[in-house]
C-alpha positions, 0 to 999 in steps of 0.5 A: 511514507514509502510507495510499495506498488500498484494495485490493479484490482479491488478483489483479494490483492497482494502487493509484494514488498520490494527489496530494500523496504523494511516493513518493520519500520511502518505501522500503517498501510494506505491505499491511494488512487493515483488516477483520481487523486483519492484516498481509498482505505487505510489499515494498521499494519501489525 
């Protein structure tokens, strides 16, 4: 697991992948609400 960045909206967001993270090593994206400690969504990556 690797934290990529913060999501500030629920409408059409793009989170840039920081240098040093290889997206090819991962198969799933998880959106987690840190404020409420809640799972929001997940999707298969590629």
